[in-house]
C-alpha positions, 0 to 999 in steps of 0.5 A, a space after each residue: 057070587 053067581 045067580 044059579 037058581 032058575 026060580 030066582 032068575 024068573 023072579 028077577 025077570 018078573 019083578 026086577 027094575 030094568 036099565 038099557 044100553 045099546 050093547 046090553 041090558 040089566 035087570 035087578 032086584 034086591 037080593 036080601 043077602 047083603 051082597 050082589 049076585 050075577 046072572 048072565 043071558 047071552 043067547 045065540 042071537 048075540 053071536 052064533 060063535 060060542 067063542 064070542 058069547 063066552 068072551 062077553 060072559 067072561 068080561 061081564 064076570 070080570 067086571 062084577 068081580 072087580 066091582 063086587 065091593 062097590 055094587 048094591 046088594 042086588 041080584 043082577 041079570 045082564 042081557 047081552 044084545 047083538 051089538 055087544 059081539 062087535 064092541 071092543 072091550 073098553 066100550 063094553 066095560 064102560 057100558 057095564 059101569 054106566 048101567 050098573 050105577 044107573 040100576 043101583 040108583 033106580 033100585 035105591 028109590 022107594 
C-alpha cells in the first residue's frame, strides 16, 4: 500500500522514529491499520535526472511489495540520499533490508 495523504506524511515526519544508512533513511510510525504503507521522498538533490530518481523509487516499491508480509504495521517514509544514485541494485536492496529490520525493532520498543 502507498502513503499518499500529505497530512499523514507530515505526521510521520513529526512523530516518527528514524534510522539512517549512507544511501537512505527511513522514518516510521505506527499506522494503526494492520499493514505497512510506503511513502517516498527522492528529491532533485539525489540526482538531477528523473530516470535515476525513478529507478530509486521503483527499486524501493519493489522491495516493499516483496516484503509486505514480513514488515511491521508501520507507515514508512523512505528518504533517498545522493549516494543512492550511484549505488548498484544489490547494495541498495541490502540497505533497505537492513534499515527496515532496524526500524521495526526501534518501533517495537515501548
